[in-house]
N, C-alpha and C positions, 0 to 999 in steps of 0.2 A: 502556250501561244504559238502558231505556227506560222511562219514566216516567209514572206516572197519575194525576193529580188527584182526591183523595179530598174536595176541600172543596166547601160547597154557596157558592152566589155570595151575597156581601153588597148588601142593596139595602133601600131601604124598606118591600119586601114581605115582608122575611125573619122567617117564623115565631119566635115566640119562648116560654118556658115559658112557659104559664099564668098571668099574675097579674104576671108580668115587666113592665119597660118595652120600647116598642117601639124599635125601630131608626131612625134618623132621618139623613139623608144632605142637605147642603144645599152650596149652590154657595157657596164662599167669595171666589172672584176668577175672573172671566173675560178670554180674552183680549180681546174689545173692549173692556173698560172698563178691565183692569188690564194687558194685555197676557201675561199668562200665566193659567193655569187652577189652582185650588186647591179642596180641598172639605171643609167641617168635618163631621164624624159625631161622634154620640153611641150609645152603647151600653152595655147590662150587661156584664160581664167573660165571662158565660156564652153568650155571643150566638152564632149559628150552629155551625159545625164549631169546636169549642173543647175545651182541656184544661180538667179539673178538679186543683186542688193536692191536697195533706195538708190543708192549712189550709181547705180549703170548707168542711170538715165537722169538723174536729178543732183545739180552742181552739189547741193546742200545735202543730200540724200544720206543716209546713215550706210556703213559699210557693215559686213557681215560681222566682221570681229565687236562691231559695237554694239550688236544685239545680243539680248540675254541667249544663252545656251538653250531654254525651253522654247525659244520661237521655231527651231528644227524639230519639235516634235509633238503630236496630240494626235487628237478623232479626227478622222477622215471618210468622205464620202466619194467613193467611186461613181463618178455620174457615167454611165454607154451611152455615146451619140451615134446615131443610125449610119448606117456604112452610106458612104455616098453622099452626107450632110455637107454643103458647101459653107453655111454658117450654122453656129450655133446661138437661136433668139432667145430670147428673154420668155415666148412663151413657151418654150420647151423646158424651159428649168422651173415655172411654177410651181409644177407637181411635187418637187424635191425641198419645197419650202421648210417644211415640217422638220426633215432631217439637217438641212443647213443652217436652223438655230442650234442644233448639238454639237457640231464639228467645229475643227480648227483648219482643217485643210480642205477645198473641193479639188480630185483629180477627175480629168476630161480622158475618158476611153474613148478613142476616134478608132483604135485599130492599125493606124499609120505607119506604126513603129515597122508592120511588115516590111514596108519600104526601105527599110532602116540598110544604108550602104548603096543605092541604087538610086540613080537622077532624080527619080519620080519622088522620094522624098520630101525634096525641096519645091514640089509642085502644087498648087491648089487644094493644098491640107486645109481643112476647117480651123475655121477660130470663133471666139466668142463674136457677136457685134459689140457696139458701144453701151447699147442700151442694156445688155446681159451683163455687162461686166458691172455697169452702175447699178443694177439692180445687186447682182452679188456683194459688190460691198457695203451692203446696208447690214451684212451678218457680221458677226465677231470673229472675223478668220484671219488664222495668221499667214497662210499664203493660199496659192490656185497653181493648178501643176496641169502639165500639158505632154500630152506624146507626141507632140509634133514639134518641130524645130524653133519655133517661136511661136509667143501668147498673141502677135500681129502678124497679118499678110505680108510676103515676103516682099514683096512690091510698093510696102508701106513705105514712106519716108517720115512720117509724123510719129509713128508708134504709138496712137490713143491706148491702146490696150496697155501698154508698159505704164506708159505716165498715168492713167488712171491707178490702176493695181499699185505700182510703187510709192506714188502720190499716197496713198492712206499709209504707207509704212508697211505691206506686206511684202513677201518675198514670190518670188516667181520662181518653179522647178519647170525646165524643159528638157525634153528628150527623153522622157519618161518610158518605159515598155512593162506592157502587163501579161505576164505569161499564160498561158490557157488553161493551168490548174487554177488561177485564181478566179473563182467564179462568185465570192462575196465582196458585197459593194459597200460594207462598213465596217472599220478597226482600227488600227494603231498604225500611224505613218513616221516613219524617223526618215529624215534626209539632213544629216551632219554635213556642212562645209570643213573645209582644211581651216585651221587656224590660222590663217596669215594675216600680216598686217595691213591695213586699209583694202578689203577685201570687197573690190568693185562686183566678184562674181566666185565660185569655185564649182569644181566636180564636187558630185556629193553621191554616197553610197544609197539610192532612195531604198526603204523598206517597207512592206506593209504586213500587219500583223492581224494576225484575226485568232 
């Protein structure tokens, strides 16, 4: 199996959702001083390529540590979104109905990750409309992934896509990246979160295998 890394590299310059704390990496030990290397880092649970648990938005939603580990792996379909698309509508998704019946994850490839690290990354990125999300939730999915910062528009204050997806018990993966070498659209997807208690979200190492 050929594996492709769909995760952004984490460092002190990693962009974060507006208003959230910056990621901080610090040297905790060095070979010269301590005889070994160690790094201390501080970050919010929804930093970089990460996963949202139902508990992220729902008072009684499950946390990631309450979900079975097989929630985080399965068959996946990558759906390429046309460049300059403003919304992902149900009509656009209809031709993928047959494939969606056979997968656990749908991953939207908008190409927006090319703006990672720039102010443009947070501006006018495409997201599915509510009708598209409601249609997708008719399939037996474990999660929906995006190569943008949020499943909802940045200006949203009601987060309808988050509530609809998480309300069905699915996970959301945000800030994916799709390498140019990955041209296949169907394969295996792996996105394991950190196993910490009461996890409302977690950075993940997202990997696609064909």
